[in-house]
C-alpha positions as CSV (number, residue, x, y, z in Angstrom):
1,M,-8.7,52.1,-6.4
2,S,-8.8,54.9,-3.7
3,G,-12.2,56.4,-3.4
4,A,-13.9,53.4,-5.0
5,T,-16.1,51.0,-3.3
6,V,-14.9,47.6,-2.0
7,T,-16.7,46.0,-4.9
8,A,-15.0,48.1,-7.5
9,A,-11.6,47.4,-6.0
10,L,-12.3,43.7,-6.0
11,R,-13.4,43.9,-9.7
12,A,-10.2,45.8,-10.7
13,G,-8.1,43.3,-8.7
14,G,-9.9,40.4,-10.4
15,K,-9.1,41.8,-13.8
16,A,-5.5,42.1,-12.9
17,L,-5.2,38.5,-11.6
18,S,-7.1,37.2,-14.6
19,E,-4.6,38.9,-16.9
20,A,-1.8,37.4,-14.9
21,G,-3.3,33.9,-15.5
22,I,-4.1,33.2,-11.9
23,E,-7.1,30.9,-11.2
24,G,-9.3,31.3,-8.2
25,G,-8.6,35.0,-8.1
26,A,-12.0,36.0,-6.6
27,R,-11.4,33.9,-3.5
28,D,-7.9,35.2,-3.2
29,L,-9.0,38.8,-3.4
30,R,-11.7,38.4,-0.8
31,L,-9.1,37.1,1.6
32,L,-6.7,40.0,0.8
33,M,-9.5,42.6,1.1
34,A,-10.7,41.2,4.4
35,H,-7.1,41.3,5.6
36,V,-6.5,45.0,4.8
37,L,-9.9,45.9,6.3
38,G,-9.3,43.9,9.4
39,I,-12.5,41.8,9.2
40,E,-13.4,38.2,8.8
41,A,-13.6,37.0,5.2
42,A,-17.0,35.6,6.0
43,R,-18.3,39.1,6.7
44,M,-17.1,40.6,3.4
45,T,-20.6,40.6,1.9
46,L,-21.6,43.2,4.5
47,H,-19.0,45.6,3.3
48,L,-19.1,45.3,-0.5
49,Q,-20.7,48.7,-1.0
50,D,-18.5,50.5,1.5
51,E,-16.1,53.2,0.3
52,L,-12.5,51.9,0.5
53,P,-10.3,54.1,2.6
54,A,-7.2,55.4,0.9
55,A,-4.8,53.5,3.2
56,A,-6.7,50.2,2.7
57,A,-6.8,50.8,-1.1
58,A,-3.0,51.3,-1.2
59,A,-2.4,48.2,0.9
60,F,-4.8,46.2,-1.3
61,E,-3.1,47.3,-4.5
62,T,0.3,46.2,-3.1
63,L,-1.0,42.8,-2.2
64,V,-2.6,42.3,-5.6
65,V,0.7,43.1,-7.3
66,R,2.5,40.6,-5.0
67,R,-0.2,38.0,-5.8
68,M,0.3,38.6,-9.5
69,A,3.9,37.6,-8.9
70,R,2.5,34.3,-7.6
71,E,3.3,34.9,-3.9
72,P,1.0,32.7,-1.9
73,V,-2.0,34.3,-0.3
74,S,-1.1,32.8,3.0
75,H,2.3,34.7,2.9
76,L,0.5,37.9,2.0
77,I,-1.9,37.7,5.0
78,G,0.5,35.7,7.3
79,R,-1.8,32.8,8.1
80,R,-3.4,29.7,6.7
81,A,-6.4,27.7,7.9
82,F,-5.9,24.1,8.9
83,F,-8.3,21.7,10.6
84,G,-10.5,24.6,11.6
85,R,-7.7,26.8,13.1
86,A,-5.6,29.6,11.9
87,F,-1.8,29.1,11.8
88,S,0.8,31.7,11.3
89,V,3.0,31.1,8.2
90,T,5.9,32.7,6.5
91,A,8.4,31.8,3.8
92,D,10.3,29.8,6.5
93,V,7.7,27.0,6.7
94,L,5.7,24.8,4.4
95,D,2.2,26.1,3.9
96,P,-0.4,23.8,5.6
97,R,-2.4,22.0,3.0
98,P,-5.9,20.4,3.1
99,E,-4.5,17.0,2.1
100,T,-2.4,16.9,5.3
101,E,-5.6,16.7,7.3
102,A,-5.8,13.1,6.1
103,L,-2.8,12.4,8.3
104,V,-4.4,14.1,11.3
105,L,-7.6,12.1,10.9
106,A,-5.6,8.9,10.7
107,A,-3.7,9.8,13.9
108,L,-6.9,10.6,15.7
109,E,-8.4,7.1,15.1
110,R,-6.6,5.9,18.2
111,P,-5.8,7.7,21.5
112,F,-2.2,8.7,22.2
113,E,-0.4,10.5,25.0
114,R,3.1,11.3,23.6
115,V,3.6,12.6,20.1
116,L,6.7,13.3,18.0
117,D,6.4,15.5,14.9
118,L,9.5,15.2,12.7
119,G,10.0,18.2,10.4
120,T,7.2,20.1,12.3
121,G,7.5,23.4,10.4
122,S,4.5,25.6,11.4
123,G,3.5,22.9,13.9
124,C,0.1,22.5,12.2
125,I,0.1,18.7,12.6
126,L,1.4,18.4,16.2
127,L,-0.5,21.4,17.5
128,T,-3.7,20.2,15.9
129,L,-3.3,16.8,17.4
130,L,-2.7,18.3,20.9
131,C,-5.8,20.5,20.5
132,E,-7.9,17.5,19.6
133,Q,-6.6,15.3,22.4
134,A,-6.4,17.4,25.5
135,S,-4.4,15.0,27.6
136,A,-1.6,14.5,25.1
137,R,1.9,16.1,25.1
138,G,4.4,16.3,22.2
139,V,7.6,17.5,20.7
140,G,8.0,19.3,17.3
141,A,11.5,18.7,15.8
142,D,12.9,20.6,12.8
143,L,16.3,21.3,11.3
144,S,15.3,25.0,10.7
145,A,15.6,27.4,13.6
146,A,13.5,29.9,11.7
147,A,10.7,27.3,11.3
148,L,10.8,26.6,15.1
149,E,10.2,30.4,15.7
150,I,7.0,30.1,13.7
151,F,6.1,26.9,15.6
152,A,6.5,28.8,18.8
153,L,4.2,31.6,17.6
154,N,1.5,29.0,16.8
155,R,2.0,27.1,20.0
156,A,1.5,30.3,22.0
157,A,-1.5,31.4,20.0
158,L,-3.2,28.1,20.8
159,G,-2.2,28.1,24.5
160,L,-0.1,24.9,24.2
161,E,3.2,26.1,25.7
162,A,2.9,23.6,28.6
163,R,2.2,20.6,26.4
164,A,4.3,21.2,23.2
165,G,8.0,21.2,23.3
166,S,10.4,21.9,20.4
167,C,13.8,20.6,19.4
168,L,16.3,21.7,16.7
169,S,17.0,18.3,15.2
170,D,18.0,16.6,11.9
171,W,15.2,14.0,12.0
172,Y,16.1,11.9,15.1
173,D,19.7,13.1,15.5
174,G,19.1,16.0,17.9
175,L,16.4,14.2,20.0
176,S,16.9,12.9,23.5
177,Q,15.4,9.4,23.9
178,A,14.6,10.5,27.5
179,R,11.6,12.4,26.1
180,G,10.2,9.2,24.6
181,P,9.2,6.6,23.9
182,Y,6.3,8.0,21.8
183,D,2.9,6.5,21.2
184,L,2.8,8.3,17.9
185,I,5.3,9.7,15.4
186,V,4.0,11.8,12.6
187,S,5.7,13.6,9.7
188,N,5.1,15.4,6.4
189,P,8.6,15.2,5.1
190,P,10.0,16.6,1.8
191,Y,8.8,14.0,-0.8
192,I,9.1,15.8,-4.1
193,A,11.8,14.3,-6.3
194,L,14.4,16.6,-7.7
195,E,13.3,15.8,-11.3
196,E,9.8,16.9,-10.4
197,M,10.7,20.3,-9.0
198,A,10.7,22.2,-12.3
199,A,7.1,21.4,-13.0
200,L,5.7,22.7,-9.7
201,A,3.4,25.7,-9.4
202,P,5.2,29.0,-9.2
203,E,3.8,29.6,-5.7
204,L,5.9,26.8,-4.3
205,G,9.0,28.8,-5.2
206,Y,8.2,31.0,-2.1
207,E,8.3,28.0,0.3
208,P,11.4,26.6,1.8
209,R,13.0,24.2,-0.7
210,M,14.2,21.9,2.1
211,A,10.6,21.3,3.1
212,L,9.7,20.3,-0.5
213,T,12.5,18.1,-1.9
214,D,15.3,15.9,-0.7
215,E,17.2,16.9,-3.9
216,A,17.1,13.2,-4.8
217,D,14.4,10.6,-5.5
218,G,11.8,11.9,-2.9
219,L,12.3,8.9,-0.6
220,S,15.4,10.0,1.4
221,A,13.5,11.4,4.4
222,Y,11.3,8.2,4.6
223,R,14.4,6.0,4.8
224,K,15.7,8.0,7.7
225,I,12.4,8.2,9.5
226,C,11.6,4.6,9.1
227,E,15.0,3.1,9.9
228,R,15.0,4.4,13.5
229,A,11.3,4.5,14.2
230,V,11.3,1.4,16.4
231,E,13.9,3.1,18.7
232,F,11.6,6.0,19.5
233,L,8.2,4.3,19.4
234,A,6.6,2.6,22.4
235,P,5.3,-0.9,21.9
236,S,2.2,-0.8,19.7
237,G,3.1,2.9,18.9
238,R,2.3,4.2,15.4
239,L,4.3,5.9,12.7
240,I,2.2,7.9,10.3
241,V,3.6,9.9,7.4
242,E,2.2,11.9,4.5
243,I,3.4,10.8,1.0
244,G,3.1,11.9,-2.6
245,P,0.4,10.0,-4.5
246,T,2.8,7.6,-6.2
247,Q,5.0,6.7,-3.2
248,G,2.7,4.4,-1.2
249,A,4.2,1.1,-2.1
250,D,7.8,2.3,-1.6
251,V,7.1,3.9,1.8
252,A,5.1,0.9,2.9
253,A,8.1,-1.4,2.0
254,L,10.4,0.8,4.0
255,M,8.2,0.5,7.1
256,G,8.0,-3.2,6.7
257,A,11.8,-3.5,6.4
258,A,12.2,-1.4,9.5
259,G,10.2,-3.9,11.6
260,L,6.8,-2.2,11.6
261,E,3.7,-4.2,11.3
262,A,0.1,-3.8,10.0
263,V,1.3,-1.3,7.4
264,Q,-1.5,0.5,5.6
265,I,-1.7,3.0,2.7
266,L,-4.6,5.4,3.3
267,P,-6.3,7.9,0.8
268,D,-7.0,11.6,1.2
269,L,-10.5,13.0,0.5
270,D,-9.8,13.0,-3.2
271,G,-9.1,9.3,-3.2
272,R,-5.4,9.6,-3.8
273,E,-2.8,7.7,-1.7
274,R,-1.7,10.2,0.9
275,V,-0.8,8.5,4.2
276,V,1.2,5.4,5.2
277,L,0.8,4.0,8.7
278,G,2.8,1.3,10.5
279,I,2.8,-0.1,14.0
280,R,5.7,-1.1,16.2
281,P,5.2,-4.7,17.4
282,A,3.9,-5.0,21.0
């Protein structure tokens, strides 16, 4: 691709991805090209007829080969957009996904001051909520020390060091109740059942397995999150979790059994069940 124009390199990359059976290759390639050129993807149109420098061509070819192996684009460029902001991501954290924005929107329907994010990963949920509600403070808890390092990078990039703490914790077990109670507890836990893992897209093989599956029925994390929620929630505080599209009734039942009220199952933008919400009695 060296000596070719940007357009020619994109075409060659598109052919390679097509032959590898990857859909959406054109968008992927524009993101990869923008990354190696150090420009915003939205400005790619202005550079399509530019000659591609040798170093950029080599870097682009390397990224195309990695994408052919189904490595996620977010890992190749080191970031993923979520709720209008860019978050650093690596193989140590779950890739932020558009459907998780349904959880954020549900959380923002009521004001809150203290937030706990269980299994925070990149921090995309907690940090977005703090950006959207400037008076709030929160804690991101995760069992992975490597994930908390990525959380710290995103926290610093968004200027939230003073309002977002972190804690190495197995759900609630490492948390101090002195930090609470919380007006809002949020979580996008591992909800894929073990029997479903084999059918997942190859890209998910690059993400942390512990963030995808509980190695059981997909409900283990919800049992732990729900059973102690009342201990950590303030009166009238909300628990909001993301779910798989077939888990709404089961998770709603767990919330009810744990003493939460006004339990709701909410859809994502595609109309699929995506969020379950419950409220601690006042």
